[in-house]
All heavy atoms as a GROMACS GRO file, in nm:
protein
  629
    1MET      N    1  10.388   3.577  -4.890
    1MET     CA    2  10.460   3.464  -4.833
    1MET      C    3  10.540   3.515  -4.712
    1MET      O    4  10.604   3.619  -4.718
    1MET     CB    5  10.553   3.404  -4.939
    1MET     CG    6  10.637   3.290  -4.885
    1MET     SD    7  10.736   3.215  -5.014
    1MET     CE    8  10.651   3.062  -5.027
    2ALA      N    9  10.538   3.440  -4.604
    2ALA     CA   10  10.608   3.479  -4.482
    2ALA      C   11  10.759   3.467  -4.502
    2ALA      O   12  10.807   3.373  -4.565
    2ALA     CB   13  10.564   3.391  -4.367
    3GLU      N   14  10.830   3.563  -4.446
    3GLU     CA   15  10.976   3.561  -4.455
    3GLU      C   16  11.032   3.471  -4.346
    3GLU      O   17  10.991   3.480  -4.230
    3GLU     CB   18  11.031   3.702  -4.439
    3GLU     CG   19  11.179   3.710  -4.463
    3GLU     CD   20  11.229   3.853  -4.460
    3GLU    OE1   21  11.159   3.941  -4.514
    3GLU    OE2   22  11.335   3.875  -4.402
    4VAL      N   23  11.125   3.386  -4.382
    4VAL     CA   24  11.186   3.294  -4.287
    4VAL      C   25  11.323   3.349  -4.248
    4VAL      O   26  11.404   3.383  -4.333
    4VAL     CB   27  11.204   3.153  -4.349
    4VAL    CG1   28  11.276   3.062  -4.253
    4VAL    CG2   29  11.068   3.096  -4.386
    5GLU      N   30  11.347   3.359  -4.119
    5GLU     CA   31  11.475   3.408  -4.069
    5GLU      C   32  11.559   3.288  -4.027
    5GLU      O   33  11.520   3.211  -3.939
    5GLU     CB   34  11.454   3.501  -3.951
    5GLU     CG   35  11.582   3.561  -3.899
    5GLU     CD   36  11.559   3.656  -3.782
    5GLU    OE1   37  11.443   3.682  -3.748
    5GLU    OE2   38  11.658   3.701  -3.727
    6LEU      N   39  11.673   3.271  -4.090
    6LEU     CA   40  11.762   3.161  -4.058
    6LEU      C   41  11.868   3.207  -3.960
    6LEU      O   42  11.929   3.312  -3.978
    6LEU     CB   43  11.830   3.107  -4.184
    6LEU     CG   44  11.737   3.053  -4.291
    6LEU    CD1   45  11.817   3.010  -4.412
    6LEU    CD2   46  11.656   2.937  -4.238
    7LYS      N   47  11.889   3.129  -3.856
    7LYS     CA   48  11.990   3.161  -3.755
    7LYS      C   49  12.064   3.033  -3.719
    7LYS      O   50  12.014   2.923  -3.737
    7LYS     CB   51  11.925   3.215  -3.628
    7LYS     CG   52  11.867   3.352  -3.641
    7LYS     CD   53  11.818   3.398  -3.505
    7LYS     CE   54  11.762   3.537  -3.510
    7LYS     NZ   55  11.717   3.583  -3.379
    8THR      N   56  12.181   3.050  -3.663
    8THR     CA   57  12.255   2.937  -3.609
    8THR      C   58  12.273   2.961  -3.460
    8THR      O   59  12.232   3.063  -3.407
    8THR     CB   60  12.390   2.918  -3.682
    8THR    OG1   61  12.448   2.795  -3.640
    8THR    CG2   62  12.485   3.032  -3.654
    9ALA      N   63  12.334   2.867  -3.394
    9ALA     CA   64  12.357   2.880  -3.250
    9ALA      C   65  12.450   2.998  -3.224
    9ALA      O   66  12.540   3.027  -3.303
    9ALA     CB   67  12.420   2.752  -3.195
   10PRO      N   68  12.431   3.067  -3.112
   10PRO     CA   69  12.519   3.179  -3.080
   10PRO      C   70  12.659   3.130  -3.046
   10PRO      O   71  12.679   3.013  -3.014
   10PRO     CB   72  12.452   3.242  -2.957
   10PRO     CG   73  12.372   3.134  -2.897
   10PRO     CD   74  12.328   3.045  -3.011
   11ALA      N   75  12.756   3.220  -3.054
   11ALA     CA   76  12.893   3.185  -3.020
   11ALA      C   77  12.898   3.137  -2.875
   11ALA      O   78  12.825   3.185  -2.790
   11ALA     CB   79  12.984   3.305  -3.038
   12ASP      N   80  12.983   3.042  -2.849
   12ASP     CA   81  12.997   2.985  -2.715
   12ASP      C   82  13.146   2.981  -2.682
   12ASP      O   83  13.224   2.917  -2.754
   12ASP     CB   84  12.937   2.845  -2.712
   12ASP     CG   85  12.923   2.790  -2.572
   12ASP    OD1   86  13.017   2.810  -2.490
   12ASP    OD2   87  12.822   2.725  -2.544
   13TYR      N   88  13.187   3.047  -2.576
   13TYR     CA   89  13.327   3.056  -2.540
   13TYR      C   90  13.392   2.920  -2.514
   13TYR      O   91  13.513   2.906  -2.521
   13TYR     CB   92  13.346   3.146  -2.417
   13TYR     CG   93  13.295   3.086  -2.289
   13TYR    CD1   94  13.378   3.008  -2.209
   13TYR    CD2   95  13.164   3.103  -2.248
   13TYR    CE1   96  13.331   2.950  -2.093
   13TYR    CE2   97  13.116   3.046  -2.132
   13TYR     CZ   98  13.201   2.970  -2.054
   13TYR     OH   99  13.153   2.912  -1.938
   14ARG      N  100  13.310   2.818  -2.487
   14ARG     CA  101  13.365   2.684  -2.463
   14ARG      C  102  13.416   2.620  -2.591
   14ARG      O  103  13.490   2.522  -2.587
   14ARG     CB  104  13.258   2.592  -2.402
   14ARG     CG  105  13.208   2.640  -2.266
   14ARG     CD  106  13.094   2.554  -2.218
   14ARG     NE  107  12.977   2.573  -2.304
   14ARG     CZ  108  12.863   2.507  -2.290
   14ARG    NH1  109  12.851   2.417  -2.194
   14ARG    NH2  110  12.762   2.530  -2.369
   15PHE      N  111  13.377   2.676  -2.706
   15PHE     CA  112  13.413   2.617  -2.835
   15PHE      C  113  13.470   2.725  -2.927
   15PHE      O  114  13.405   2.770  -3.021
   15PHE     CB  115  13.290   2.553  -2.900
   15PHE     CG  116  13.217   2.463  -2.804
   15PHE    CD1  117  13.100   2.506  -2.742
   15PHE    CD2  118  13.267   2.338  -2.773
   15PHE    CE1  119  13.034   2.424  -2.653
   15PHE    CE2  120  13.200   2.256  -2.683
   15PHE     CZ  121  13.084   2.298  -2.623
   16PRO      N  122  13.595   2.768  -2.901
   16PRO     CA  123  13.650   2.882  -2.975
   16PRO      C  124  13.702   2.848  -3.115
   16PRO      O  125  13.728   2.938  -3.193
   16PRO     CB  126  13.765   2.927  -2.886
   16PRO     CG  127  13.810   2.802  -2.818
   16PRO     CD  128  13.684   2.722  -2.797
   17THR      N  129  13.718   2.723  -3.148
   17THR     CA  130  13.775   2.688  -3.277
   17THR      C  131  13.668   2.674  -3.384
   17THR      O  132  13.548   2.674  -3.356
   17THR     CB  133  13.852   2.554  -3.268
   17THR    OG1  134  13.759   2.450  -3.236
   17THR    CG2  135  13.960   2.559  -3.162
   18THR      N  136  13.712   2.661  -3.507
   18THR     CA  137  13.616   2.649  -3.616
   18THR      C  138  13.554   2.510  -3.624
   18THR      O  139  13.450   2.493  -3.684
   18THR     CB  140  13.683   2.682  -3.751
   18THR    OG1  141  13.796   2.598  -3.768
   18THR    CG2  142  13.725   2.827  -3.756
   19ASN      N  143  13.619   2.410  -3.565
   19ASN     CA  144  13.562   2.276  -3.563
   19ASN      C  145  13.450   2.274  -3.459
   19ASN      O  146  13.474   2.284  -3.340
   19ASN     CB  147  13.669   2.172  -3.528
   19ASN     CG  148  13.616   2.031  -3.532
   19ASN    OD1  149  13.495   2.008  -3.529
   19ASN    ND2  150  13.704   1.935  -3.538
   20GLN      N  151  13.328   2.260  -3.505
   20GLN     CA  152  13.212   2.271  -3.417
   20GLN      C  153  13.155   2.136  -3.376
   20GLN      O  154  13.044   2.130  -3.324
   20GLN     CB  155  13.105   2.356  -3.485
   20GLN     CG  156  13.147   2.500  -3.504
   20GLN     CD  157  13.164   2.573  -3.372
   20GLN    OE1  158  13.070   2.583  -3.293
   20GLN    NE2  159  13.283   2.623  -3.346
   21SER      N  160  13.229   2.028  -3.394
   21SER     CA  161  13.179   1.894  -3.360
   21SER      C  162  13.142   1.884  -3.213
   21SER      O  163  13.036   1.834  -3.177
   21SER     CB  164  13.282   1.787  -3.394
   21SER     OG  165  13.311   1.789  -3.531
   22ARG      N  166  13.231   1.930  -3.127
   22ARG     CA  167  13.206   1.921  -2.983
   22ARG      C  168  13.089   2.012  -2.943
   22ARG      O  169  13.008   1.978  -2.857
   22ARG     CB  170  13.332   1.958  -2.908
   22ARG     CG  171  13.325   1.924  -2.762
   22ARG     CD  172  13.463   1.930  -2.700
   22ARG     NE  173  13.446   1.960  -2.561
   22ARG     CZ  174  13.531   2.026  -2.486
   22ARG    NH1  175  13.643   2.068  -2.536
   22ARG    NH2  176  13.506   2.049  -2.361
   23HIS      N  177  13.082   2.128  -3.006
   23HIS     CA  178  12.972   2.221  -2.980
   23HIS      C  179  12.839   2.155  -3.016
   23HIS      O  180  12.742   2.160  -2.939
   23HIS     CB  181  12.995   2.349  -3.062
   23HIS     CG  182  12.905   2.462  -3.029
   23HIS    ND1  183  12.912   2.582  -3.094
   23HIS    CD2  184  12.803   2.477  -2.939
   23HIS    CE1  185  12.821   2.664  -3.046
   23HIS    NE2  186  12.753   2.604  -2.953
   24CYS      N  187  12.835   2.091  -3.131
   24CYS     CA  188  12.716   2.019  -3.176
   24CYS      C  189  12.676   1.914  -3.074
   24CYS      O  190  12.560   1.906  -3.032
   24CYS     CB  191  12.747   1.957  -3.313
   24CYS     SG  192  12.657   1.807  -3.353
   25PHE      N  193  12.770   1.829  -3.034
   25PHE     CA  194  12.744   1.720  -2.941
   25PHE      C  195  12.692   1.774  -2.807
   25PHE      O  196  12.595   1.723  -2.750
   25PHE     CB  197  12.872   1.638  -2.921
   25PHE     CG  198  12.853   1.513  -2.841
   25PHE    CD1  199  12.786   1.405  -2.894
   25PHE    CD2  200  12.906   1.502  -2.714
   25PHE    CE1  201  12.770   1.287  -2.822
   25PHE    CE2  202  12.891   1.384  -2.641
   25PHE     CZ  203  12.824   1.278  -2.696
   26THR      N  204  12.754   1.881  -2.758
   26THR     CA  205  12.714   1.940  -2.630
   26THR      C  206  12.572   1.995  -2.636
   26THR      O  207  12.493   1.976  -2.544
   26THR     CB  208  12.813   2.050  -2.588
   26THR    OG1  209  12.943   1.991  -2.574
   26THR    CG2  210  12.772   2.115  -2.458
   27ARG      N  211  12.539   2.062  -2.746
   27ARG     CA  212  12.404   2.118  -2.759
   27ARG      C  213  12.298   2.007  -2.768
   27ARG      O  214  12.189   2.021  -2.715
   27ARG     CB  215  12.394   2.210  -2.881
   27ARG     CG  216  12.480   2.334  -2.870
   27ARG     CD  217  12.439   2.420  -2.753
   27ARG     NE  218  12.505   2.550  -2.761
   27ARG     CZ  219  12.480   2.650  -2.682
   27ARG    NH1  220  12.391   2.640  -2.586
   27ARG    NH2  221  12.544   2.764  -2.696
   28TYR      N  222  12.333   1.897  -2.835
   28TYR     CA  223  12.243   1.781  -2.843
   28TYR      C  224  12.216   1.728  -2.702
   28TYR      O  225  12.101   1.703  -2.664
   28TYR     CB  226  12.305   1.674  -2.932
   28TYR     CG  227  12.220   1.550  -2.949
   28TYR    CD1  228  12.121   1.545  -3.045
   28TYR    CD2  229  12.240   1.437  -2.869
   28TYR    CE1  230  12.043   1.431  -3.062
   28TYR    CE2  231  12.163   1.323  -2.886
   28TYR     CZ  232  12.065   1.320  -2.982
   28TYR     OH  233  11.988   1.208  -2.998
   29ILE      N  234  12.321   1.713  -2.624
   29ILE     CA  235  12.307   1.664  -2.487
   29ILE      C  236  12.227   1.762  -2.402
   29ILE      O  237  12.140   1.722  -2.324
   29ILE     CB  238  12.446   1.636  -2.425
   29ILE    CG1  239  12.507   1.512  -2.492
   29ILE    CG2  240  12.437   1.617  -2.274
   29ILE    CD1  241  12.650   1.485  -2.453
   30GLU      N  242  12.255   1.892  -2.415
   30GLU     CA  243  12.181   1.992  -2.338
   30GLU      C  244  12.031   1.985  -2.368
   30GLU      O  245  11.950   1.997  -2.276
   30GLU     CB  246  12.234   2.133  -2.369
   30GLU     CG  247  12.368   2.161  -2.310
   30GLU     CD  248  12.427   2.295  -2.353
   30GLU    OE1  249  12.388   2.348  -2.458
   30GLU    OE2  250  12.514   2.344  -2.280
   31PHE      N  251  11.997   1.966  -2.494
   31PHE     CA  252  11.855   1.955  -2.529
   31PHE      C  253  11.791   1.836  -2.459
   31PHE      O  254  11.685   1.849  -2.397
   31PHE     CB  255  11.837   1.942  -2.681
   31PHE     CG  256  11.697   1.904  -2.719
   31PHE    CD1  257  11.594   1.995  -2.708
   31PHE    CD2  258  11.668   1.777  -2.763
   31PHE    CE1  259  11.463   1.961  -2.741
   31PHE    CE2  260  11.538   1.741  -2.797
   31PHE     CZ  261  11.435   1.833  -2.786
   32HIS      N  262  11.853   1.720  -2.467
   32HIS     CA  263  11.792   1.600  -2.409
   32HIS      C  264  11.791   1.603  -2.257
   32HIS      O  265  11.699   1.550  -2.195
   32HIS     CB  266  11.857   1.474  -2.466
   32HIS     CG  267  11.818   1.453  -2.609
   32HIS    ND1  268  11.693   1.410  -2.646
   32HIS    CD2  269  11.884   1.475  -2.724
   32HIS    CE1  270  11.683   1.404  -2.777
   32HIS    NE2  271  11.798   1.444  -2.827
   33ARG      N  272  11.889   1.668  -2.196
   33ARG     CA  273  11.885   1.686  -2.051
   33ARG      C  274  11.770   1.777  -2.011
   33ARG      O  275  11.701   1.754  -1.913
   33ARG     CB  276  12.017   1.746  -2.002
   33ARG     CG  277  12.130   1.647  -1.995
   33ARG     CD  278  12.253   1.714  -1.941
   33ARG     NE  279  12.363   1.620  -1.925
   33ARG     CZ  280  12.486   1.656  -1.897
   33ARG    NH1  281  12.517   1.782  -1.882
   33ARG    NH2  282  12.579   1.564  -1.884
   34CYS      N  283  11.751   1.883  -2.089
   34CYS     CA  284  11.641   1.978  -2.062
   34CYS      C  285  11.506   1.907  -2.072
   34CYS      O  286  11.420   1.922  -1.984
   34CYS     CB  287  11.648   2.094  -2.161
   34CYS     SG  288  11.520   2.220  -2.138
   35VAL      N  289  11.488   1.828  -2.176
   35VAL     CA  290  11.362   1.755  -2.194
   35VAL      C  291  11.341   1.656  -2.080
   35VAL      O  292  11.230   1.640  -2.030
   35VAL     CB  293  11.360   1.684  -2.331
   35VAL    CG1  294  11.244   1.586  -2.341
   35VAL    CG2  295  11.352   1.786  -2.444
   36ALA      N  296  11.449   1.592  -2.034
   36ALA     CA  297  11.438   1.496  -1.925
   36ALA      C  298  11.393   1.564  -1.796
   36ALA      O  299  11.316   1.507  -1.719
   36ALA     CB  300  11.572   1.425  -1.903
   37VAL      N  301  11.437   1.688  -1.775
   37VAL     CA  302  11.402   1.761  -1.652
   37VAL      C  303  11.267   1.830  -1.664
   37VAL      O  304  11.185   1.823  -1.573
   37VAL     CB  305  11.513   1.864  -1.618
   37VAL    CG1  306  11.470   1.955  -1.506
   37VAL    CG2  307  11.642   1.794  -1.584
   38LYS      N  308  11.243   1.896  -1.778
   38LYS     CA  309  11.125   1.980  -1.792
   38LYS      C  310  11.012   1.918  -1.871
   38LYS      O  311  10.902   1.971  -1.873
   38LYS     CB  312  11.164   2.113  -1.856
   38LYS     CG  313  11.262   2.190  -1.770
   38LYS     CD  314  11.291   2.326  -1.823
   38LYS     CE  315  11.386   2.397  -1.729
   38LYS     NZ  316  11.394   2.539  -1.756
   39GLY      N  317  11.038   1.808  -1.941
   39GLY     CA  318  10.933   1.741  -2.017
   39GLY      C  319  10.927   1.787  -2.161
   39GLY      O  320  10.976   1.894  -2.198
   40ASP      N  321  10.863   1.705  -2.244
   40ASP     CA  322  10.851   1.732  -2.387
   40ASP      C  323  10.770   1.857  -2.417
   40ASP      O  324  10.790   1.921  -2.520
   40ASP     CB  325  10.785   1.613  -2.459
   40ASP     CG  326  10.876   1.493  -2.466
   40ASP    OD1  327  10.999   1.512  -2.472
   40ASP    OD2  328  10.824   1.380  -2.466
   41GLU      N  329  10.678   1.891  -2.330
   41GLU     CA  330  10.588   2.003  -2.356
   41GLU      C  331  10.649   2.138  -2.322
   41GLU      O  332  10.591   2.242  -2.355
   41GLU     CB  333  10.458   1.983  -2.276
   41GLU     CG  334  10.386   1.854  -2.306
   41GLU     CD  335  10.349   1.840  -2.453
   41GLU    OE1  336  10.302   1.938  -2.513
   41GLU    OE2  337  10.370   1.730  -2.508
   42SER      N  338  10.763   2.138  -2.254
   42SER     CA  339  10.825   2.264  -2.213
   42SER      C  340  10.883   2.339  -2.331
   42SER      O  341  10.955   2.284  -2.412
   42SER     CB  342  10.936   2.238  -2.111
   42SER     OG  343  11.005   2.358  -2.082
   43GLY      N  344  10.852   2.466  -2.340
   43GLY     CA  345  10.908   2.550  -2.446
   43GLY      C  346  11.049   2.595  -2.415
   43GLY      O  347  11.118   2.649  -2.501
   44ASP      N  348  11.093   2.572  -2.292
   44ASP     CA  349  11.227   2.615  -2.251
   44ASP      C  350  11.338   2.542  -2.325
   44ASP      O  351  11.449   2.592  -2.335
   44ASP     CB  352  11.247   2.594  -2.101
   44ASP     CG  353  11.152   2.680  -2.017
   44ASP    OD1  354  11.102   2.781  -2.069
   44ASP    OD2  355  11.130   2.644  -1.900
   45CYS      N  356  11.311   2.425  -2.375
   45CYS     CA  357  11.414   2.342  -2.439
   45CYS      C  358  11.427   2.370  -2.589
   45CYS      O  359  11.522   2.324  -2.651
   45CYS     CB  360  11.384   2.194  -2.418
   45CYS     SG  361  11.369   2.150  -2.244
   46GLY      N  362  11.335   2.445  -2.643
   46GLY     CA  363  11.333   2.470  -2.787
   46GLY      C  364  11.460   2.534  -2.840
   46GLY      O  365  11.506   2.502  -2.949
   47LYS      N  366  11.521   2.625  -2.761
   47LYS     CA  367  11.642   2.690  -2.809
   47LYS      C  368  11.754   2.590  -2.827
   47LYS      O  369  11.831   2.599  -2.923
   47LYS     CB  370  11.684   2.803  -2.716
   47LYS     CG  371  11.731   2.759  -2.580
   47LYS     CD  372  11.771   2.878  -2.494
   47LYS     CE  373  11.816   2.828  -2.357
   47LYS     NZ  374  11.854   2.939  -2.270
   48PHE      N  375  11.764   2.492  -2.738
   48PHE     CA  376  11.869   2.391  -2.752
   48PHE      C  377  11.846   2.305  -2.875
   48PHE      O  378  11.940   2.266  -2.944
   48PHE     CB  379  11.877   2.302  -2.627
   48PHE     CG  380  11.915   2.377  -2.503
   48PHE    CD1  381  11.830   2.385  -2.395
   48PHE    CD2  382  12.037   2.442  -2.493
   48PHE    CE1  383  11.864   2.454  -2.280
   48PHE    CE2  384  12.074   2.512  -2.380
   48PHE     CZ  385  11.987   2.518  -2.272
   49ALA      N  386  11.720   2.276  -2.904
   49ALA     CA  387  11.688   2.199  -3.025
   49ALA      C  388  11.731   2.277  -3.150
   49ALA      O  389  11.791   2.221  -3.242
   49ALA     CB  390  11.539   2.168  -3.030
   50LYS      N  391  11.703   2.406  -3.153
   50LYS     CA  392  11.744   2.488  -3.267
   50LYS      C  393  11.894   2.490  -3.281
   50LYS      O  394  11.947   2.484  -3.392
   50LYS     CB  395  11.692   2.631  -3.250
   50LYS     CG  396  11.544   2.646  -3.270
   50LYS     CD  397  11.503   2.790  -3.252
   50LYS     CE  398  11.352   2.804  -3.254
   50LYS     NZ  399  11.310   2.942  -3.229
   51TYR      N  400  11.964   2.499  -3.169
   51TYR     CA  401  12.110   2.505  -3.172
   51TYR      C  402  12.168   2.377  -3.231
   51TYR      O  403  12.249   2.381  -3.323
   51TYR     CB  404  12.168   2.527  -3.033
   51TYR     CG  405  12.132   2.658  -2.967
   51TYR    CD1  406  12.151   2.675  -2.832
   51TYR    CD2  407  12.077   2.764  -3.039
   51TYR    CE1  408  12.119   2.795  -2.769
   51TYR    CE2  409  12.045   2.884  -2.977
   51TYR     CZ  410  12.066   2.898  -2.841
   51TYR     OH  411  12.034   3.015  -2.780
   52TYR      N  412  12.129   2.262  -3.175
   52TYR     CA  413  12.192   2.139  -3.225
   52TYR      C  414  12.150   2.109  -3.368
   52TYR      O  415  12.230   2.058  -3.446
   52TYR     CB  416  12.172   2.020  -3.129
   52TYR     CG  417  12.047   1.937  -3.148
   52TYR    CD1  418  12.038   1.845  -3.252
   52TYR    CD2  419  11.941   1.944  -3.058
   52TYR    CE1  420  11.925   1.766  -3.268
   52TYR    CE2  421  11.829   1.866  -3.073
   52TYR     CZ  422  11.821   1.777  -3.178
   52TYR     OH  423  11.710   1.697  -3.194
   53ARG      N  424  12.028   2.145  -3.404
   53ARG     CA  425  11.983   2.119  -3.542
   53ARG      C  426  12.058   2.206  -3.643
   53ARG      O  427  12.076   2.166  -3.757
   53ARG     CB  428  11.833   2.141  -3.553
   53ARG     CG  429  11.755   2.031  -3.484
   53ARG     CD  430  11.606   2.055  -3.489
   53ARG     NE  431  11.536   1.952  -3.414
   53ARG     CZ  432  11.426   1.973  -3.344
   53ARG    NH1  433  11.370   2.093  -3.341
   53ARG    NH2  434  11.369   1.874  -3.278
   54SER      N  435  12.101   2.324  -3.601
   54SER     CA  436  12.174   2.410  -3.693
   54SER      C  437  12.322   2.374  -3.698
   54SER      O  438  12.390   2.406  -3.795
   54SER     CB  439  12.158   2.557  -3.654
   54SER     OG  440  12.229   2.588  -3.536
   55LEU      N  441  12.373   2.307  -3.596
   55LEU     CA  442  12.516   2.273  -3.589
   55LEU      C  443  12.547   2.132  -3.635
   55LEU      O  444  12.655   2.107  -3.690
   55LEU     CB  445  12.567   2.288  -3.445
   55LEU     CG  446  12.576   2.428  -3.388
   55LEU    CD1  447  12.594   2.423  -3.237
   55LEU    CD2  448  12.690   2.504  -3.453
   56CYS      N  449  12.458   2.038  -3.610
   56CYS     CA  450  12.487   1.896  -3.630
   56CYS      C  451  12.441   1.844  -3.765
   56CYS      O  452  12.328   1.873  -3.807
   56CYS     CB  453  12.418   1.812  -3.521
   56CYS     SG  454  12.464   1.855  -3.353
   57PRO      N  455  12.524   1.762  -3.830
   57PRO     CA  456  12.478   1.694  -3.951
   57PRO      C  457  12.362   1.600  -3.918
   57PRO      O  458  12.360   1.536  -3.812
   57PRO     CB  459  12.600   1.614  -3.996
   57PRO     CG  460  12.717   1.679  -3.928
   57PRO     CD  461  12.664   1.734  -3.799
   58GLY      N  462  12.266   1.592  -4.006
   58GLY     CA  463  12.148   1.507  -3.984
   58GLY      C  464  12.183   1.362  -3.960
   58GLY      O  465  12.118   1.295  -3.879
   59GLU      N  466  12.287   1.313  -4.026
   59GLU     CA  467  12.327   1.173  -4.008
   59GLU      C  468  12.370   1.146  -3.864
   59GLU      O  469  12.343   1.040  -3.809
   59GLU     CB  470  12.441   1.134  -4.103
   59GLU     CG  471  12.406   1.144  -4.249
   59GLU     CD  472  12.421   1.287  -4.304
   59GLU    OE1  473  12.497   1.368  -4.246
   59GLU    OE2  474  12.354   1.318  -4.403
   60TRP      N  475  12.440   1.243  -3.803
   60TRP     CA  476  12.484   1.227  -3.665
   60TRP      C  477  12.364   1.220  -3.572
   60TRP      O  478  12.359   1.136  -3.482
   60TRP     CB  479  12.573   1.342  -3.622
   60TRP     CG  480  12.705   1.351  -3.690
   60TRP    CD1  481  12.750   1.277  -3.797
   60TRP    CD2  482  12.810   1.442  -3.658
   60TRP    NE1  483  12.874   1.316  -3.832
   60TRP    CE2  484  12.915   1.418  -3.749
   60TRP    CE3  485  12.825   1.541  -3.564
   60TRP    CZ2  486  13.034   1.489  -3.745
   60TRP    CZ3  487  12.944   1.612  -3.560
   60TRP    CH2  488  13.047   1.586  -3.649
   61VAL      N  489  12.268   1.311  -3.592
   61VAL     CA  490  12.149   1.316  -3.507
   61VAL      C  491  12.071   1.186  -3.518
   61VAL      O  492  12.027   1.130  -3.417
   61VAL     CB  493  12.062   1.438  -3.542
   61VAL    CG1  494  11.930   1.434  -3.466
   61VAL    CG2  495  12.137   1.567  -3.515
   62GLU      N  496  12.054   1.135  -3.640
   62GLU     CA  497  11.984   1.008  -3.659
   62GLU      C  498  12.055   0.895  -3.584
   62GLU      O  499  11.990   0.814  -3.516
   62GLU     CB  500  11.975   0.973  -3.807
   62GLU     CG  501  11.880   1.061  -3.885
   62GLU     CD  502  11.884   1.033  -4.035
   62GLU    OE1  503  11.935   0.926  -4.075
   62GLU    OE2  504  11.835   1.119  -4.111
   63LYS      N  505  12.187   0.891  -3.595
   63LYS     CA  506  12.265   0.786  -3.527
   63LYS      C  507  12.251   0.800  -3.375
   63LYS      O  508  12.230   0.700  -3.306
   63LYS     CB  509  12.412   0.796  -3.567
   63LYS     CG  510  12.499   0.692  -3.503
   63LYS     CD  511  12.643   0.705  -3.548
   63LYS     CE  512  12.732   0.604  -3.479
   63LYS     NZ  513  12.873   0.620  -3.516
   64TRP      N  514  12.261   0.922  -3.324
   64TRP     CA  515  12.249   0.943  -3.179
   64TRP      C  516  12.109   0.908  -3.130
   64TRP      O  517  12.094   0.852  -3.021
   64TRP     CB  518  12.284   1.086  -3.142
   64TRP     CG  519  12.429   1.121  -3.165
   64TRP    CD1  520  12.534   1.034  -3.172
   64TRP    CD2  521  12.483   1.251  -3.187
   64TRP    NE1  522  12.650   1.103  -3.196
   64TRP    CE2  523  12.622   1.236  -3.205
   64TRP    CE3  524  12.428   1.378  -3.193
   64TRP    CZ2  525  12.706   1.344  -3.227
   64TRP    CZ3  526  12.512   1.486  -3.215
   64TRP    CH2  527  12.649   1.469  -3.232
   65ASN      N  528  12.007   0.941  -3.208
   65ASN     CA  529  11.870   0.906  -3.169
   65ASN      C  530  11.854   0.755  -3.160
   65ASN      O  531  11.792   0.704  -3.066
   65ASN     CB  532  11.769   0.966  -3.266
   65ASN     CG  533  11.754   1.116  -3.252
   65ASN    OD1  534  11.789   1.173  -3.149
   65ASN    ND2  535  11.704   1.180  -3.355
   66GLU      N  536  11.909   0.683  -3.258
   66GLU     CA  537  11.904   0.536  -3.254
   66GLU      C  538  11.978   0.483  -3.132
   66GLU      O  539  11.931   0.391  -3.065
   66GLU     CB  540  11.966   0.478  -3.381
   66GLU     CG  541  11.881   0.494  -3.505
   66GLU     CD  542  11.950   0.442  -3.630
   66GLU    OE1  543  12.047   0.364  -3.618
   66GLU    OE2  544  11.908   0.480  -3.741
   67GLN      N  545  12.095   0.540  -3.104
   67GLN     CA  546  12.174   0.496  -2.989
   67GLN      C  547  12.099   0.522  -2.858
   67GLN      O  548  12.101   0.438  -2.768
   67GLN     CB  549  12.310   0.566  -2.987
   67GLN     CG  550  12.403   0.520  -3.096
   67GLN     CD  551  12.532   0.600  -3.101
   67GLN    OE1  552  12.537   0.716  -3.059
   67GLN    NE2  553  12.636   0.539  -3.154
   68ARG      N  554  12.031   0.636  -2.847
   68ARG     CA  555  11.953   0.664  -2.727
   68ARG      C  556  11.842   0.562  -2.711
   68ARG      O  557  11.818   0.511  -2.601
   68ARG     CB  558  11.895   0.806  -2.731
   68ARG     CG  559  11.994   0.913  -2.696
   68ARG     CD  560  11.935   1.052  -2.678
   68ARG     NE  561  11.838   1.093  -2.779
   68ARG     CZ  562  11.705   1.085  -2.769
   68ARG    NH1  563  11.649   1.039  -2.664
   68ARG    NH2  564  11.625   1.125  -2.866
   69GLU      N  565  11.774   0.529  -2.821
   69GLU     CA  566  11.666   0.431  -2.817
   69GLU      C  567  11.717   0.293  -2.776
   69GLU      O  568  11.647   0.219  -2.707
   69GLU     CB  569  11.597   0.423  -2.953
   69GLU     CG  570  11.516   0.545  -2.989
   69GLU     CD  571  11.467   0.544  -3.132
   69GLU    OE1  572  11.477   0.438  -3.199
   69GLU    OE2  573  11.417   0.649  -3.178
   70ASN      N  574  11.839   0.260  -2.818
   70ASN     CA  575  11.897   0.129  -2.789
   70ASN      C  576  11.973   0.126  -2.657
   70ASN      O  577  12.023   0.021  -2.617
   70ASN     CB  578  11.992   0.085  -2.901
   70ASN     CG  579  11.920   0.066  -3.033
   70ASN    OD1  580  11.803   0.030  -3.036
   70ASN    ND2  581  11.990   0.091  -3.142
   71GLY      N  582  11.986   0.241  -2.592
   71GLY     CA  583  12.059   0.247  -2.464
   71GLY      C  584  12.210   0.242  -2.482
   71GLY      O  585  12.282   0.208  -2.389
   72THR      N  586  12.260   0.277  -2.601
   72THR     CA  587  12.403   0.271  -2.627
   72THR      C  588  12.464   0.408  -2.655
   72THR      O  589  12.577   0.418  -2.701
   72THR     CB  590  12.434   0.179  -2.748
   72THR    OG1  591  12.366   0.230  -2.865
   72THR    CG2  592  12.389   0.038  -2.720
   73PHE      N  593  12.391   0.516  -2.625
   73PHE     CA  594  12.442   0.651  -2.651
   73PHE      C  595  12.565   0.677  -2.565
   73PHE      O  596  12.563   0.652  -2.444
   73PHE     CB  597  12.332   0.755  -2.623
   73PHE     CG  598  12.375   0.896  -2.654
   73PHE    CD1  599  12.388   0.936  -2.786
   73PHE    CD2  600  12.403   0.986  -2.554
   73PHE    CE1  601  12.427   1.065  -2.817
   73PHE    CE2  602  12.442   1.115  -2.583
   73PHE     CZ  603  12.455   1.155  -2.715
   74PRO      N  604  12.673   0.728  -2.625
   74PRO     CA  605  12.799   0.742  -2.553
   74PRO      C  606  12.808   0.863  -2.461
   74PRO      O  607  12.904   0.877  -2.387
   74PRO     CB  608  12.902   0.756  -2.666
   74PRO     CG  609  12.826   0.820  -2.777
   74PRO     CD  610  12.687   0.762  -2.767
   75GLY      N  611  12.710   0.951  -2.464
   75GLY     CA  612  12.718   1.072  -2.383
   75GLY      C  613  12.641   1.064  -2.254
   75GLY      O  614  12.559   0.975  -2.234
   76PRO      N  615  12.668   1.160  -2.164
   76PRO     CA  616  12.597   1.165  -2.035
   76PRO      C  617  12.462   1.233  -2.048
   76PRO      O  618  12.455   1.354  -2.062
   76PRO     CB  619  12.692   1.247  -1.949
   76PRO     CG  620  12.761   1.340  -2.047
   76PRO     CD  621  12.770   1.263  -2.176
   77LEU      N  622  12.357   1.156  -2.046
   77LEU     CA  623  12.222   1.216  -2.056
   77LEU      C  624  12.153   1.213  -1.924
   77LEU      O  625  12.136   1.159  -1.840
   77LEU     CB  626  12.136   1.144  -2.160
   77LEU     CG  627  12.182   1.164  -2.304
   77LEU    CD1  628  12.096   1.084  -2.399
   77LEU    CD2  629  12.173   1.310  -2.343
   0.00000   0.00000   0.00000
């Protein structure tokens, strides 16, 4: 059986506190900005996807995805 290596997003000086909510939100935005510029097929955006998925609760991501689809997402994309 293949061994799975679990990692989280690297430390980011912009988010020095233990509350990682803002870090999560920023990584989510960085991923979607990257996809908007480079396209869905670009492998360059994968690291941002890993970061936000390891930091953000699934419920938040689902809500943000719905908001993006509805045009009501509160962040700058």
